[in-house]
N, C-alpha and C positions, 0 to 999 in steps of 0.2 A: 334317456328313456323317458316316455311320458309318465305322469303320475299314476300310481296304481289305482287311484280312485276313478280313472277314466273307464268307460265301457270298452268291452272287447268286441271286435268284429272278426269274422272269418272271411277271408277273401280268397276266392278261387283264382289262382294265378297260373295260367297256362303257359305264359311266355309270350303271348301275342300282344299286340298293341291295345286291343280293347280291354283285356284283363289288367294290363298295366295301368291304364287310365282309371278303370273301376277301382282297383286297389288304392291308387293314389287319392281317389275321392273319399274312400273310407278313412284314410289318414287325415285328409282335410276336414272331414266331418267330426274329427276329434276322437276317433277310436284308437285304442291300442290294437295293433294289427297282428293277426295270426294268418299266415299264408299257407294255402293248401294247393299242391300240384298233384296230378294223377299221372303216374307212369303206366299208361294202358297199352304199352308195347306198340305205340303209334308209329306209323311210317316216318313222320317228321319228329323223331325223338330229340333232335337238336333243340327243340323248343324248351325242353327241360333245363338246358344250360342257361337259356335266356331267363327262364323263370327264377332260377337261383340268383342271377344278377339283379333282377327286378326286386325280389324279396329283400335282398341286402340293401339295395338303393333306398327302398322305402322304410327301412328300419323295422322290418317285421321281427317280433320277439321270438317267433319260431317259424320255421319253414318246413313243413312236412311234405315229403314226396312219397306218396302212397302207391305201392305197386298193385296193379289190377290188370291182369292180362286179358284184354278184350279180344285179342286175336283168337282166343279159345272159342269165341262166338263168331267172329268174322262179320260178314254182311256189309262191309264198307271198304272203299278204296284205301282208307287209312289203317284198316286192321286186317286186310286180306290181300291176296295177290290179284288185285283189280287195278287197272291203269287209272291214274288220276286224270280227269278230263282236262284238256288244254285248249279247248275251242272257244272259250268265253263263258260268261255268266248267263245261264239260261233261265227259263221260267219254271222248270220242274225241279223237284227236290233232287239234288245230284247224288251220285254214288259216294261222295265224300261225307255224306250224312252217316254218323255212327249211331246205330240203333239205341235210342233212349239215353244218349250220352249225358245230356244236362240233367236228366232225372237222376241218373246214377251219381253224378258228381255232386249235385245238391244234396242228395241223401247222405253222402259221406260227409259233406260239410256240415250238415245238420247234426249228425252224430257227434262231431267234434265240438260244435257250438254248444250243444246241451252239456257235454262233459266239461267244457271250459267255462260255462256260465255266460256265454255270448248269446245275444239275441238278434244280432244283425249279421246277415250273410250277404256278401257282395259278389255279384257275377256280372261279367262284361258283355252280356247279350245286347243286341240291338235289332230292331225290326224294320229298318229302312234299307241301308246298304249292306245286305248280307246274302247268303246263298239260298235262302228260302227254307231253312231248317225249321221244322215245326216247334222245336223246343227253344226257340228264340222269341216267340211271340208273347205279348203282354198277358194273354189269357193263360198261357202256360205258367208264367211267373205267379199270377194271382192264384191259380189252382194249386201250385206247389205250396204257397204260403198257407192256404187253408189246410192242405194235407199235413204240413208241419205242426199246425195247431192240434189236429186230431191224433197225430201219431206219437206225440211225446208227452212225457210226464210234465215238463214245464208248460206245454200248451194246455193240458188238461187242468193244471193248477192256476191258470190265468196269467201265464207269462208267455205270451205269444212271440213267435219269431217274425222278423221282418226280412223279406227277400228284397234286397236293394239292387235294382238294375238301373244305375244312374245314366247309362248310355242308351236306354231303351228306345228313345225317340230321336236319337242323333243320327245324322248321316255320317259316312266315313270321314268326310271333310270336317264335320263338326268335331269328331273325335280327335282328328289330327290337331285341330286348333286347341282343343281342350288339353291335349298333351303339352302343347307349347305353353299354354297359360299356366299349367301346373309346374312348368320348368323341367319336364321329363326329357330324357335323351331317348327319343323314339328309336334310334339306331340300336338300342339294346334289345328291342323286342324282335320276335320272329313270327312271321305269318305263313310262309310257304308250306304247302302240303307235300311237295315233292322236291326236297333239296337236291342240288347237284352234288356229285362226289367231291367237288372243290369247296363245298360249304356255302354255295350261293343260293339265293332265292331263284327258283326256276324262271319266274317272270310271266308264266303262261297259265298257271292254275287260277281258279276263281279267287282264291285268297290273295294271291299276288296282284291280280288285276284290280281288285277292290282297294287294296292298300295303295297301289300306285295312283289310282284315280283320286283317292282321298287326298293325297298330298298335292296332286295337281290342282284339284278344285279348291283346296284350302289356300293355294298360292304360297306354299311353304316348301323348302327344299326337302327332297326325299333322301334320307341317309342310307336307304336300302341298297345292297349290292345284288343286282339281278344278273343272271346269265344271259337272258334276253330281255330287253326292256319291253314292258307290256305295251 
C-alpha cells in the first residue's frame, strides 16, 4: 500500500477502457486511489464486473459501487427500452447519451472527495474519438471544476478541487497505446453498450466501433471478443 502521506484521488471507474487508463494515470501521478463506480441500472451492467477487476488490478484502497437507478428517469437507450443504434458513429448526439450523466457522476465523486480529503478527481472523458456527448468536452470539465469550488466547504476555504481528464485530447488509438505503456490488460475492460446473451461485445454499437478502430489504428492486437467484428 502507498505511504499514507500521499494525496488521495477519486477515480470514476466505469469498467471501460478510458476510465481504466484514467485511473491508472491517477496511480502513476502518485495518488492513493479510491475508485467509484455507479450502478445506474444501465443496460450494459456487465461493465461493473470489469470495474471491480480494474479497481483490484490498480490497487484501489476502496472501491465503492454506488446504486443510483437512472432508469427511473429514462431518456437514453442505456436506461430505457430504446434500441441501441448499430449503424455507425454519426454526427448527432446519439440516443445512448444518458441525460447529465457525467454531471451526476462527478457530483457524487466530489462528495466523496470532500469527505475523504481528496482534491483530485479523475474521469476518463475524451473529446476526439467519442460519440459526441456534450459532457465529454473540455468546457464541461472546466465548468464543473469551477462549480466544485463554489459548491463545497473546501472550495470556499481555498482548497479547490482539480478535475483531471488526462485523456481529454487523446484519440482512441492514443488511449490504446497509453494502456499498453501503462502495462494494462485492456482485455479486462468493457465497452459494449448492448452485450449479447453469450457475454460478447456486440461489435456494432458506437462504443464497439470506436474501440475496435482504436486498436486497429494503434497497430496493437485487440483482445476484445466481438459477436460481429466491427
